[in-house]
MDTraj code that builds the backbone (N, CA, C; nanometers):
import mdtraj as md
import numpy as np

residues = "UNK UNK UNK UNK UNK UNK UNK UNK UNK UNK UNK UNK UNK UNK UNK UNK UNK UNK UNK UNK UNK UNK UNK UNK UNK UNK UNK UNK UNK UNK UNK UNK UNK UNK UNK UNK UNK UNK UNK UNK UNK UNK UNK UNK UNK UNK UNK UNK UNK UNK UNK UNK UNK UNK UNK UNK UNK UNK UNK UNK UNK UNK UNK UNK UNK UNK UNK UNK UNK UNK UNK UNK UNK UNK UNK UNK UNK UNK UNK UNK UNK UNK UNK UNK UNK UNK UNK UNK UNK UNK UNK UNK UNK UNK UNK UNK UNK UNK UNK UNK UNK UNK UNK UNK UNK UNK UNK UNK UNK UNK UNK UNK UNK UNK UNK UNK UNK UNK UNK UNK UNK UNK UNK UNK UNK UNK UNK UNK UNK UNK UNK UNK UNK UNK UNK UNK UNK UNK UNK UNK UNK UNK UNK UNK UNK UNK UNK UNK UNK UNK UNK UNK UNK UNK UNK UNK UNK UNK UNK UNK UNK UNK UNK UNK UNK UNK UNK UNK UNK UNK UNK UNK UNK UNK UNK UNK UNK UNK UNK UNK UNK UNK UNK UNK UNK UNK UNK UNK UNK UNK UNK UNK UNK UNK UNK UNK UNK UNK UNK UNK UNK UNK UNK UNK UNK UNK UNK UNK UNK UNK UNK".split()
xyz = np.array([
    [34.7350, -2.0354, 1.9866],
    [34.7453, -2.0164, 1.8415],
    [34.8289, -2.1295, 1.7824],
    [34.7771, -2.1954, 1.6775],
    [34.8484, -2.3109, 1.6203],
    [34.9511, -2.2688, 1.5145],
    [35.0252, -2.3678, 1.4651],
    [35.1337, -2.3411, 1.3700],
    [35.0831, -2.2773, 1.2404],
    [34.9685, -2.3238, 1.1921],
    [34.9148, -2.2692, 1.0669],
    [34.8812, -2.1213, 1.0824],
    [34.8190, -2.0852, 1.1921],
    [34.7860, -1.9450, 1.2176],
    [34.9119, -1.8597, 1.2251],
    [35.0131, -1.9105, 1.2920],
    [35.1383, -1.8365, 1.3046],
    [35.2051, -1.8175, 1.1682],
    [35.1983, -1.9208, 1.0850],
    [35.2560, -1.9111, 0.9499],
    [35.1816, -1.8069, 0.8665],
    [35.0503, -1.8053, 0.8782],
    [34.9695, -1.7103, 0.8032],
    [34.9956, -1.5664, 0.8495],
    [35.0087, -1.5482, 0.9787],
    [35.0366, -1.4150, 1.0337],
    [35.1746, -1.3678, 0.9895],
    [35.2736, -1.4566, 0.9965],
    [35.4100, -1.4216, 0.9555],
    [35.4152, -1.3882, 0.8068],
    [35.3433, -1.4647, 0.7260],
    [35.3398, -1.4404, 0.5815],
    [35.2739, -1.3064, 0.5509],
    [35.1664, -1.2769, 0.6218],
    [35.0954, -1.1496, 0.6024],
    [35.1857, -1.0322, 0.6366],
    [35.2542, -1.0413, 0.7493],
    [35.3435, -0.9326, 0.7892],
    [35.4564, -0.9140, 0.6879],
    [35.5138, -1.0235, 0.6420],
    [35.6224, -1.0164, 0.5455],
    [35.5790, -0.9467, 0.4170],
    [35.4617, -0.9810, 0.3689],
    [35.4102, -0.9206, 0.2461],
    [35.3744, -0.7736, 0.2673],
    [35.3188, -0.7421, 0.3818],
    [35.2839, -0.6026, 0.4117],
    [35.4080, -0.5142, 0.4114],
    [35.5145, -0.5624, 0.4723],
    [35.6360, -0.4814, 0.4846],
    [35.7131, -0.4728, 0.3529],
    [35.7065, -0.5755, 0.2714],
    [35.7867, -0.5782, 0.1489],
    [35.7117, -0.5373, 0.0221],
    [35.5791, -0.5559, 0.0192],
    [35.5025, -0.5247, -0.1010],
    [35.3931, -0.4211, -0.0779],
    [35.3542, -0.4018, 0.0476],
    [35.2509, -0.3041, 0.0772],
    [35.1115, -0.3634, 0.0750],
    [35.0177, -0.2891, 0.1303],
    [34.8822, -0.3401, 0.1457],
    [34.8071, -0.3513, 0.0132],
    [34.8423, -0.2671, -0.0832],
    [34.7725, -0.2685, -0.2128],
    [34.7957, -0.3995, -0.2879],
    [34.9089, -0.4618, -0.2628],
    [34.9447, -0.5863, -0.3319],
    [34.9113, -0.7111, -0.2497],
    [34.8542, -0.6902, -0.1319],
    [34.8268, -0.8028, -0.0427],
    [34.6993, -0.8765, -0.0844],
    [34.7123, -1.0048, -0.1161],
    [34.5973, -1.0887, -0.1502],
    [34.6046, -1.2176, -0.0690],
    [34.4899, -1.2806, -0.0506],
    [34.4892, -1.4068, 0.0238],
    [34.5670, -1.5148, -0.0515],
    [34.5672, -1.5047, -0.1833],
    [34.6427, -1.6025, -0.2642],
    [34.7921, -1.5913, -0.2349],
    [34.8425, -1.4675, -0.2276],
    [34.9845, -1.4464, -0.1978],
    [35.0175, -1.4891, -0.0548],
    [34.9262, -1.4589, 0.0352],
    [34.9484, -1.4968, 0.1757],
    [34.9601, -1.6484, 0.1878],
    [34.8666, -1.7188, 0.1246],
    [34.8668, -1.8649, 0.1303],
    [34.9939, -1.9227, 0.0692],
    [35.0351, -1.8654, -0.0455],
    [35.1564, -1.9121, -0.1126],
    [35.2791, -1.8905, -0.0244],
    [35.2857, -1.7730, 0.0373],
    [35.3996, -1.7403, 0.1236],
    [35.4021, -1.8303, 0.2467],
    [35.2847, -1.8642, 0.2978],
    [35.2759, -1.9481, 0.4173],
    [35.2888, -2.0967, 0.3844],
    [35.2756, -2.1304, 0.2571],
    [35.2851, -2.2699, 0.2164],
    [35.1629, -2.3525, 0.2508],
    [35.0442, -2.2874, 0.2426],
    [34.9190, -2.3582, 0.2721],
    [34.8184, -2.3304, 0.1603],
    [34.7098, -2.4062, 0.1591],
    [34.6036, -2.3830, 0.0617],
    [34.5297, -2.2541, 0.0950],
    [34.4898, -2.1795, -0.0078],
    [34.4240, -2.0513, 0.0145],
    [34.2964, -2.0652, 0.0987],
    [34.2222, -2.1708, 0.0754],
    [34.0980, -2.1912, 0.1485],
    [34.1184, -2.2113, 0.2975],
    [34.2382, -2.2525, 0.3363],
    [34.2675, -2.2757, 0.4771],
    [34.2688, -2.1444, 0.5572],
    [34.2937, -2.0343, 0.4867],
    [34.2949, -1.9040, 0.5536],
    [34.1607, -1.8784, 0.6224],
    [34.0517, -1.9087, 0.5511],
    [33.9181, -1.8780, 0.6010],
    [33.8703, -1.9749, 0.7085],
    [33.9476, -2.0791, 0.7302],
    [33.9183, -2.1690, 0.8417],
    [33.9635, -2.1056, 0.9727],
    [34.0703, -2.0251, 0.9629],
    [34.1289, -1.9634, 1.0822],
    [34.0936, -1.8150, 1.0985],
    [34.0695, -1.7465, 0.9870],
    [34.0396, -1.6037, 0.9907],
    [33.9218, -1.5726, 0.8986],
    [33.8365, -1.4798, 0.9395],
    [33.7182, -1.4469, 0.8598],
    [33.7555, -1.3820, 0.7272],
    [33.8563, -1.2957, 0.7309],
    [33.8956, -1.2229, 0.6109],
    [34.0367, -1.1673, 0.6267],
    [34.0793, -1.0919, 0.5250],
    [34.2135, -1.0342, 0.5249],
    [34.2320, -0.9348, 0.6393],
    [34.1254, -0.8644, 0.6723],
    [34.1327, -0.7651, 0.7801],
    [34.1663, -0.8313, 0.9136],
    [34.1088, -0.9480, 0.9387],
    [34.1383, -1.0193, 1.0634],
    [34.2839, -1.0639, 1.0684],
    [34.3375, -1.0980, 0.9527],
    [34.4785, -1.1372, 0.9466],
    [34.5687, -1.0180, 0.9777],
    [34.5367, -0.9040, 0.9194],
    [34.6157, -0.7834, 0.9451],
    [34.6051, -0.7446, 1.0922],
    [34.4848, -0.7576, 1.1469],
    [34.4660, -0.7285, 1.2892],
    [34.5509, -0.8230, 1.3742],
    [34.5607, -0.9475, 1.3344],
    [34.6418, -1.0448, 1.4078],
    [34.7897, -1.0082, 1.4029],
    [34.8345, -0.9534, 1.2896],
    [34.9734, -0.9081, 1.2774],
    [35.0002, -0.7976, 1.3789],
    [34.9098, -0.7013, 1.3849],
    [34.9246, -0.5895, 1.4778],
    [34.9140, -0.6371, 1.6223],
    [34.8219, -0.7295, 1.6453],
    [34.7958, -0.7806, 1.7807],
    [34.9173, -0.8498, 1.8414],
    [34.9979, -0.9166, 1.7581],
    [35.1132, -0.9864, 1.8129],
    [35.2163, -0.8903, 1.8724],
    [35.2138, -0.7665, 1.8257],
    [35.3018, -0.6649, 1.8818],
    [35.2370, -0.5930, 1.9996],
    [35.1102, -0.5566, 1.9836],
    [35.0432, -0.4758, 2.0862],
    [35.0163, -0.5536, 2.2153],
    [35.0244, -0.6846, 2.2110],
    [35.0052, -0.7624, 2.3347],
    [35.1079, -0.7214, 2.4399],
    [35.2261, -0.6813, 2.3945],
    [35.3299, -0.6347, 2.4869],
    [35.2885, -0.5043, 2.5542],
    [35.2189, -0.4189, 2.4785],
    [35.1688, -0.2938, 2.5354],
    [35.0680, -0.3231, 2.6455],
    [34.9773, -0.4165, 2.6177],
    [34.8722, -0.4460, 2.7160],
    [34.9272, -0.5106, 2.8412],
    [35.0292, -0.5933, 2.8251],
    [35.0943, -0.6511, 2.9432],
    [35.1537, -0.5400, 3.0304],
    [35.2150, -0.4417, 2.9653],
    [35.2768, -0.3305, 3.0377],
    [35.1719, -0.2428, 3.1035],
    [35.0665, -0.2098, 3.0304],
    [34.9606, -0.1258, 3.0858],
    [34.8910, -0.1945, 3.2035],
    [34.8639, -0.3224, 3.1898],
    [34.7943, -0.3950, 3.2967],
    [34.8782, -0.4095, 3.4231],
    [35.0095, -0.3964, 3.4078],
    [35.0963, -0.4049, 3.5262],
    [35.1178, -0.2671, 3.5908],
    [35.0731, -0.1609, 3.5231],
    [35.0934, -0.0251, 3.5755],
    [35.0299, -0.0032, 3.7132],
    [34.9078, -0.0512, 3.7382],
    [34.8489, -0.0315, 3.8721],
    [34.9323, -0.0900, 3.9846],
    [35.0158, -0.1884, 3.9528],
    [35.1017, -0.2482, 4.0560],
    [35.2136, -0.1543, 4.0977],
    [35.2359, -0.0478, 4.0189],
    [35.3433, 0.0468, 4.0474],
    [35.2971, 0.1669, 4.1293],
    [35.1691, 0.1710, 4.1643],
    [35.1158, 0.2845, 4.2410],
    [35.1930, 0.3010, 4.3721],
    [35.2449, 0.4207, 4.3935],
    [35.3184, 0.4487, 4.5163],
    [35.4626, 0.4035, 4.5142],
    [35.5057, 0.3362, 4.4072],
    [35.6421, 0.2855, 4.3967],
    [35.7230, 0.3688, 4.2978],
    [35.8516, 0.3766, 4.3201],
    [35.9425, 0.4584, 4.2383],
    [35.8826, 0.5994, 4.2245],
    [35.9078, 0.6663, 4.1125],
    [35.8451, 0.7967, 4.0905],
    [35.7393, 0.7824, 3.9824],
    [35.6428, 0.8730, 3.9820],
    [35.5392, 0.8703, 3.8784],
    [35.6039, 0.8884, 3.7413],
    [35.7031, 0.9797, 3.7340],
    [35.7713, 1.0042, 3.6064],
    [35.8355, 0.8771, 3.5513],
    [35.9050, 0.8042, 3.6381],
    [35.9728, 0.6814, 3.5953],
    [35.8722, 0.5765, 3.5488],
    [35.7644, 0.5611, 3.6237],
    [35.6622, 0.4630, 3.5857],
    [35.6031, 0.4949, 3.4482],
    [35.5726, 0.6218, 3.4255],
    [35.5130, 0.6618, 3.2983],
    [35.6135, 0.6520, 3.1831],
    [35.7375, 0.6881, 3.2092],
    [35.8414, 0.6788, 3.1057],
    [35.8612, 0.5342, 3.0607],
    [35.8616, 0.4425, 3.1549],
    [35.8801, 0.3011, 3.1207],
    [35.7643, 0.2491, 3.0348],
    [35.6435, 0.2923, 3.0685],
    [35.5271, 0.2527, 2.9889],
    [35.5366, 0.3097, 2.8484],
    [35.5713, 0.4373, 2.8390],
    [35.5804, 0.5019, 2.7085],
    [35.6915, 0.4423, 2.6227],
    [35.7986, 0.3980, 2.6864],
    [35.9088, 0.3387, 2.6101],
    [35.8632, 0.2102, 2.5407],
    [35.7866, 0.1292, 2.6110],
    [35.7325, 0.0065, 2.5516],
    [35.6349, 0.0411, 2.4384],
    [35.5455, 0.1361, 2.4642],
    [35.4469, 0.1763, 2.3644],
    [35.5155, 0.2330, 2.2411],
    [35.6160, 0.3169, 2.2631],
    [35.6884, 0.3779, 2.1508],
    [35.7490, 0.2711, 2.0599],
    [35.8173, 0.1756, 2.1192],
    [35.8851, 0.0728, 2.0395],
    [35.7865, -0.0143, 1.9616],
    [35.6726, -0.0443, 2.0223],
    [35.5712, -0.1239, 1.9527],
    [35.5082, -0.0426, 1.8393],
    [35.4675, 0.0799, 1.8695],
    [35.4049, 0.1639, 1.7680],
    [35.5001, 0.1923, 1.6523],
    [35.6275, 0.2051, 1.6841],
    [35.7272, 0.2306, 1.5794],
    [35.7329, 0.1148, 1.4800],
    [35.7178, -0.0064, 1.5294],
    [35.7231, -0.1249, 1.4435],
    [35.5975, -0.1392, 1.3560],
    [35.4819, -0.1029, 1.4119],
    [35.3563, -0.1250, 1.3383],
    [35.3066, 0.0000, 1.2658],
    [35.3772, 0.1114, 1.2802],
    [35.3331, 0.2373, 1.2193],
    [35.3071, 0.2247, 1.0687],
    [35.4007, 0.1681, 0.9903],
    [35.3761, 0.1571, 0.8456],
    [35.2517, 0.0752, 0.8127],
    [35.2268, -0.0291, 0.8902],
    [35.1080, -0.1123, 0.8668],
    [34.9813, -0.0350, 0.9016],
    [34.9822, 0.0361, 1.0130],
    [34.8663, 0.1141, 1.0548],
    [34.8309, 0.2202, 0.9510],
    [34.9315, 0.2890, 0.8982],
    [34.9083, 0.3918, 0.7977],
    [34.8482, 0.3306, 0.6715],
    [34.8922, 0.2117, 0.6365],
    [34.8386, 0.1420, 0.5192],
    [34.6903, 0.1110, 0.5374],
    [34.6530, 0.0723, 0.6573],
    [34.5121, 0.0430, 0.6868],
    [34.4269, 0.1677, 0.6692],
    [34.4766, 0.2816, 0.7146],
    [34.4030, 0.4072, 0.7025],
    [34.3865, 0.4495, 0.5566],
    [34.4758, 0.4031, 0.4717],
    [34.4695, 0.4406, 0.3299],
    [34.3651, 0.3602, 0.2527],
    [34.3162, 0.2519, 0.3113],
    [34.2159, 0.1664, 0.2463],
    [34.0846, 0.1803, 0.3230],
    [33.9903, 0.2531, 0.2657],
    [33.8671, 0.2850, 0.3389],
    [33.7883, 0.1607, 0.3790],
    [33.7766, 0.0658, 0.2892],
    [33.7006, -0.0556, 0.3189],
    [33.7678, -0.1359, 0.4306],
    [33.8998, -0.1449, 0.4221],
    [33.9753, -0.2177, 0.5244],
    [33.9674, -0.1447, 0.6588],
    [33.9680, -0.0119, 0.6540],
    [33.9577, 0.0665, 0.7767],
    [33.8240, 0.0442, 0.8458],
    [33.7165, 0.0423, 0.7686],
    [33.5837, 0.0187, 0.8267],
    [33.5751, -0.1189, 0.8906],
    [33.6328, -0.2161, 0.8239],
    [33.6324, -0.3527, 0.8780],
    [33.7190, -0.3600, 1.0045],
    [33.8305, -0.2882, 1.0054],
    [33.9187, -0.2862, 1.1217],
    [33.8485, -0.2231, 1.2413],
    [33.7710, -0.1191, 1.2154],
    [33.6938, -0.0554, 1.3225],
    [33.5918, -0.1531, 1.3807],
    [33.5323, -0.2309, 1.2927],
    [33.4350, -0.3306, 1.3369],
    [33.5009, -0.4347, 1.4271],
    [33.6214, -0.4755, 1.3885],
    [33.6945, -0.5736, 1.4689],
    [33.7281, -0.5152, 1.6060],
    [33.7709, -0.3890, 1.6084],
    [33.8066, -0.3236, 1.7338],
    [33.6869, -0.3089, 1.8268],
    [33.5700, -0.2814, 1.7700],
    [33.4491, -0.2655, 1.8503],
    [33.4121, -0.3938, 1.9235],
    [33.4483, -0.5054, 1.8640],
    [33.4180, -0.6350, 1.9248],
    [33.5369, -0.6910, 2.0030],
    [33.6351, -0.6039, 2.0253],
    [33.7570, -0.6472, 2.0929],
    [33.7744, -0.5670, 2.2204],
    [33.8122, -0.6329, 2.3274],
    [33.8242, -0.5646, 2.4570],
    [33.9479, -0.4769, 2.4662],
    [34.0408, -0.4932, 2.3732],
    [34.1628, -0.4122, 2.3764],
    [34.1515, -0.2916, 2.2829],
    [34.0611, -0.2030, 2.3108],
    [34.0432, -0.0834, 2.2302],
    [34.1360, 0.0267, 2.2809],
    [34.1683, 0.1275, 2.1961],
    [34.2541, 0.2382, 2.2416],
    [34.1991, 0.3083, 2.3652],
    [34.0667, 0.3206, 2.3740],
    [34.0057, 0.3854, 2.4912],
    [34.0377, 0.3111, 2.6205],
    [34.0515, 0.1793, 2.6102],
    [34.0825, 0.0982, 2.7283],
    [34.2191, 0.1367, 2.7850],
    [34.3141, 0.1649, 2.6964],
    [34.4468, 0.2062, 2.7416],
    [34.4421, 0.3373, 2.8178],
    [34.3635, 0.4316, 2.7670],
    [34.3475, 0.5604, 2.8351],
    [34.2845, 0.5393, 2.9721],
    [34.1872, 0.4492, 2.9805],
    [34.1207, 0.4213, 3.1077],
    [34.2183, 0.3660, 3.2112],
    [34.3059, 0.2756, 3.1670],
    [34.4017, 0.2144, 3.2598],
    [34.4987, 0.3191, 3.3146],
    [34.5534, 0.4032, 3.2256],
    [34.6473, 0.5064, 3.2697],
    [34.5763, 0.6086, 3.3579],
    [34.4516, 0.6405, 3.3241],
    [34.3736, 0.7343, 3.4047],
    [34.3511, 0.6802, 3.5458],
    [34.3201, 0.5524, 3.5561],
    [34.3016, 0.4905, 3.6870],
    [34.4310, 0.4924, 3.7681],
    [34.5425, 0.4687, 3.6995],
    [34.6729, 0.4750, 3.7668],
    [34.6983, 0.6160, 3.8201],
    [34.6752, 0.7163, 3.7358],
    [34.6973, 0.8553, 3.7765],
    [34.6061, 0.8943, 3.8929],
    [34.4824, 0.8467, 3.8887],
    [34.3881, 0.8757, 3.9976],
    [34.4362, 0.8164, 4.1298],
    [34.4921, 0.6955, 4.1226],
    [34.5440, 0.6305, 4.2432],
    [34.6626, 0.7089, 4.2989],
    [34.7511, 0.7558, 4.2104],
    [34.8653, 0.8363, 4.2536],
    [34.8171, 0.9716, 4.3076],
    [34.7093, 1.0207, 4.2501],
    [34.6489, 1.1464, 4.2949],
    [34.6012, 1.1348, 4.4401],
    [34.5406, 1.0221, 4.4714],
    [34.4913, 0.9999, 4.6077],
    [34.6061, 0.9906, 4.7089],
    [34.7232, 0.9490, 4.6607],
    [34.8408, 0.9415, 4.7478],
    [34.9119, 1.0762, 4.7587],
    [34.8644, 1.1741, 4.6834],
    [34.9258, 1.3063, 4.6878],
    [35.0475, 1.3200, 4.5989],
    [35.0709, 1.2246, 4.5115],
    [35.1882, 1.2309, 4.4243],
    [35.1565, 1.3025, 4.2924],
    [35.0296, 1.3334, 4.2686],
    [34.9849, 1.4113, 4.1537],
    [34.8853, 1.5145, 4.2049],
    [34.8906, 1.6339, 4.1474],
    [34.8012, 1.7414, 4.1907],
    [34.6551, 1.6999, 4.1853],
    [34.5801, 1.7409, 4.2852],
    [34.4372, 1.7088, 4.2911],
    [34.3592, 1.7809, 4.1812],
    [34.4201, 1.8833, 4.1202],
    [34.3520, 1.9597, 4.0158],
    [34.3594, 1.8930, 3.8778],
    [34.4424, 1.7917, 3.8648],
    [34.4606, 1.7259, 3.7354],
    [34.3374, 1.6450, 3.6964],
    [34.2929, 1.6647, 3.5739],
    [34.1858, 1.5812, 3.5183],
    [34.2529, 1.4579, 3.4595],
    [34.2482, 1.3469, 3.5313],
    [34.3278, 1.2299, 3.4929],
    [34.2942, 1.1701, 3.3560],
    [34.1676, 1.1675, 3.3099],
    [34.1425, 1.1134, 3.1757],
    [34.2118, 1.1949, 3.0661],
    [34.2081, 1.3281, 3.0798],
    [34.2737, 1.4151, 2.9815],
    [34.4250, 1.3967, 2.9862],
    [34.4798, 1.3861, 3.1070],
    [34.6241, 1.3665, 3.1227],
    [34.6672, 1.2335, 3.0626],
    [34.5876, 1.1301, 3.0850],
    [34.6193, 0.9969, 3.0311],
    [34.6200, 0.9993, 2.8783],
    [34.5229, 1.0667, 2.8190],
    [34.5152, 1.0761, 2.6728],
    [34.6364, 1.1500, 2.6175],
    [34.6760, 1.2589, 2.6818],
    [34.7937, 1.3345, 2.6373],
    [34.9202, 1.2495, 2.6448],
    [34.9336, 1.1763, 2.7530],
    [35.0519, 1.0921, 2.7727],
    [35.0620, 0.9856, 2.6633],
    [34.9530, 0.9158, 2.6389],
    [34.9552, 0.8068, 2.5407],
    [34.9671, 0.8589, 2.3979],
    [34.9050, 0.9717, 2.3685],
    [34.9097, 1.0261, 2.2326],
    [35.0453, 1.0841, 2.1969],
    [35.1246, 1.1191, 2.2966],
    [35.2538, 1.1818, 2.2694],
    [35.3483, 1.0901, 2.1921],
    [35.3399, 0.9605, 2.2153],
    [35.4302, 0.8678, 2.1461],
    [35.4006, 0.8617, 1.9972],
    [35.2727, 0.8600, 1.9619],
    [35.2361, 0.8501, 1.8205],
    [35.2820, 0.9735, 1.7438],
    [35.2715, 1.0886, 1.8072],
    [35.3160, 1.2129, 1.7446],
    [35.4647, 1.2071, 1.7134],
    [35.5425, 1.1610, 1.8101],
    [35.6870, 1.1512, 1.7905],
    [35.7220, 1.0529, 1.6786],
    [35.6520, 0.9407, 1.6754],
    [35.6789, 0.8386, 1.5740],
    [35.6437, 0.8890, 1.4348],
    [35.5308, 0.9592, 1.4223],
    [35.4891, 1.0113, 1.2932],
    [35.5928, 1.1091, 1.2378],
    [35.6415, 1.1979, 1.3232],
    [35.7426, 1.2946, 1.2804],
    [35.8712, 1.2233, 1.2395],
    [35.9110, 1.1246, 1.3199],
    [36.0355, 1.0521, 1.2884],
    [36.0280, 0.9819, 1.1542],
    [35.9150, 0.9172, 1.1272],
    [35.8999, 0.8461, 1.0003],
    [35.8916, 0.9433, 0.8821],
    [35.8241, 1.0551, 0.9015],
    [35.8135, 1.1543, 0.7947],
    [35.9492, 1.2146, 0.7601],
    [36.0316, 1.2362, 0.8613],
    [36.1634, 1.2950, 0.8403],
    [36.2697, 1.1914, 0.8060],
    [36.2340, 1.0626, 0.8202],
    [36.3283, 0.9560, 0.7873],
    [36.4436, 0.9446, 0.8845],
    [36.4199, 0.9815, 1.0085],
    [36.5249, 0.9757, 1.1096],
    [36.5255, 0.8407, 1.1803],
    [36.6416, 0.8055, 1.2352],
    [36.6548, 0.6806, 1.3086],
    [36.7099, 0.7132, 1.4475],
    [36.6297, 0.6931, 1.5507],
    [36.6700, 0.7264, 1.6865],
    [36.7215, 0.6031, 1.7601],
    [36.8280, 0.6229, 1.8372],
    [36.8742, 0.5140, 1.9234],
    [36.7957, 0.5187, 2.0552],
    [36.8180, 0.4197, 2.1393],
    [36.7411, 0.4097, 2.2640],
    [36.7607, 0.5315, 2.3529],
    [36.8836, 0.5834, 2.3589],
    [36.9122, 0.6989, 2.4442],
    [36.8307, 0.8203, 2.4004],
    [36.8208, 0.8412, 2.2690],
    [36.7456, 0.9548, 2.2163],
    [36.5976, 0.9396, 2.2455],
    [36.5461, 0.8186, 2.2253],
    [36.4036, 0.7932, 2.2521],
    [36.3725, 0.8174, 2.3991],
    [36.4584, 0.7664, 2.4859],
    [36.4386, 0.7841, 2.6296],
    [36.4365, 0.9322, 2.6672],
    [36.5249, 1.0110, 2.6067],
    [36.5307, 1.1544, 2.6384],
    [36.4032, 1.2257, 2.5920],
    [36.3556, 1.1908, 2.4721],
    [36.2329, 1.2511, 2.4198],
    [36.1157, 1.2220, 2.5135],
    [36.1031, 1.0966, 2.5528],
    [35.9931, 1.0572, 2.6413],
    [36.0076, 1.1213, 2.7785],
    [36.1302, 1.1275, 2.8284],
    [36.1560, 1.1905, 2.9582],
    [36.1144, 1.3372, 2.9555],
    [36.1524, 1.4081, 2.8490],
    [36.1197, 1.5506, 2.8376],
    [35.9689, 1.5724, 2.8280],
    [35.9012, 1.4854, 2.7539],
    [35.7553, 1.4970, 2.7410],
    [35.6857, 1.4789, 2.8758],
    [35.7273, 1.3766, 2.9481],
    [35.6667, 1.3506, 3.0790],
    [35.7006, 1.4621, 3.1776],
    [35.8223, 1.5123, 3.1701],
    [35.8651, 1.6192, 3.2598],
    [35.7769, 1.7427, 3.2428],
    [35.7470, 1.7773, 3.1182],
    [35.6614, 1.8935, 3.0918],
    [35.5199, 1.8685, 3.1424],
    [35.4695, 1.7483, 3.1178],
    [35.3347, 1.7167, 3.1643],
    [35.3254, 1.7189, 3.3162],
    [35.4311, 1.6733, 3.3818],
    [35.4308, 1.6693, 3.5277],
    [35.4450, 1.8083, 3.5885],
    [35.5255, 1.8938, 3.5259],
    [35.5516, 2.0260, 3.5827],
    [35.4495, 2.1295, 3.5372],
    [35.3914, 2.1101, 3.4213],
    [35.2948, 2.2065, 3.3695],
    [35.3627, 2.3237, 3.3019],
    [35.2836, 2.4075, 3.2391],
    [35.3374, 2.5208, 3.1647],
    [35.3210, 2.6535, 3.2380],
    [35.2386, 2.6561, 3.3399],
    [35.2120, 2.7811, 3.4103],
    [35.3299, 2.8219, 3.4972],
    [35.3506, 2.9522, 3.5164],
    [35.4575, 2.9982, 3.6073],
    [35.4273, 2.9583, 3.7505],
    [35.5303, 2.9580, 3.8340],
    [35.5160, 2.9114, 3.9713],
    [35.4654, 3.0191, 4.0678],
    [35.4328, 3.1382, 4.0137],
    [35.3825, 3.2465, 4.0982],
    [35.2399, 3.2148, 4.1410],
    [35.2229, 3.1734, 4.2640],
    [35.0921, 3.1289, 4.3119],
    [34.9903, 3.2426, 4.3191],
    [35.0389, 3.3678, 4.3249],
    [34.9459, 3.4806, 4.3327],
    [34.8709, 3.5009, 4.2023],
    [34.9298, 3.4494, 4.0912],
    [34.8655, 3.4615, 3.9603],
    [34.8109, 3.3283, 3.9116],
    [34.7863, 3.2407, 4.0047],
    [34.7418, 3.1058, 3.9699],
    [34.6061, 3.1077, 3.9000],
    [34.5987, 3.0380, 3.7869],
    [34.4730, 3.0249, 3.7137],
    [34.3840, 2.9228, 3.7847],
    [34.2540, 2.9466, 3.7867],
    [34.1643, 2.8485, 3.8502],
    [34.1623, 2.7178, 3.7715],
    [34.1508, 2.6064, 3.8403],
    [34.1417, 2.4761, 3.7743],
    [34.0071, 2.4614, 3.7071],
    [33.9940, 2.3603, 3.6241],
    [33.8663, 2.3340, 3.5564],
    [33.7574, 2.3066, 3.6582],
    [33.7932, 2.2367, 3.7664],
    [33.6946, 2.2048, 3.8698],
    [33.6476, 2.3332, 3.9391],
    [33.7437, 2.4307, 3.9614],
    [33.7088, 2.5554, 4.0259],
    [33.6220, 2.6434, 3.9373],
    [33.6473, 2.6361, 3.8040],
    [33.5664, 2.7146, 3.7109],
    [33.4247, 2.6643, 3.7046],
    [33.4098, 2.5305, 3.7182],
    [33.2751, 2.4713, 3.7139],
    [33.2007, 2.5052, 3.8400],
])
top = md.Topology()
chain = top.add_chain()
for i, resn in enumerate(residues, 1):
    res = top.add_residue(resn, chain, resSeq=i)
    for name in ("N", "CA", "C"):
        top.add_atom(name, md.element.get_by_symbol(name[0]), res)
traj = md.Trajectory(xyz[None], top)
């Protein structure tokens, strides 16, 4: 990525955070970046691609973390591995949450963003697939119950961070690292232990057994 692209992305993010998406125009972006407005379209197809680039500069850290997860199979504890992944995801999502919500508020921009995601290999489903593959590998080692449906578990794990962030922003709370770590630890602990009582005589059949 060249200097002009970086300037345009930085200008877009600055305007999004300080003025909001409703006030975002290519003219303002160009002025903030100190370039000609027409130069924007040399590097990006439209405003949606610029906003996607703003989000992408943060989410690349998530993908680096997710792609390294398979290397942790059989190492440390499953809880620790998942907590570390969620901590990275939480911090990234927390930073881009206001921008993401703004995109959802603009129907035309949302449709264009969906189009960009469809042509991009880093889709949300890809993240679920990576975590599911990790869980399946741990399952084969006996570190996760054989009854667990790993795709469903992966989706629950990844979705838990967004729920926490949405509540925090709605309530206007500010969590320190220790608090965030405890929230994520508790979420993973519940997912790992399950909600059913430990009385094996009253054990409910698994989904696989019901089928």
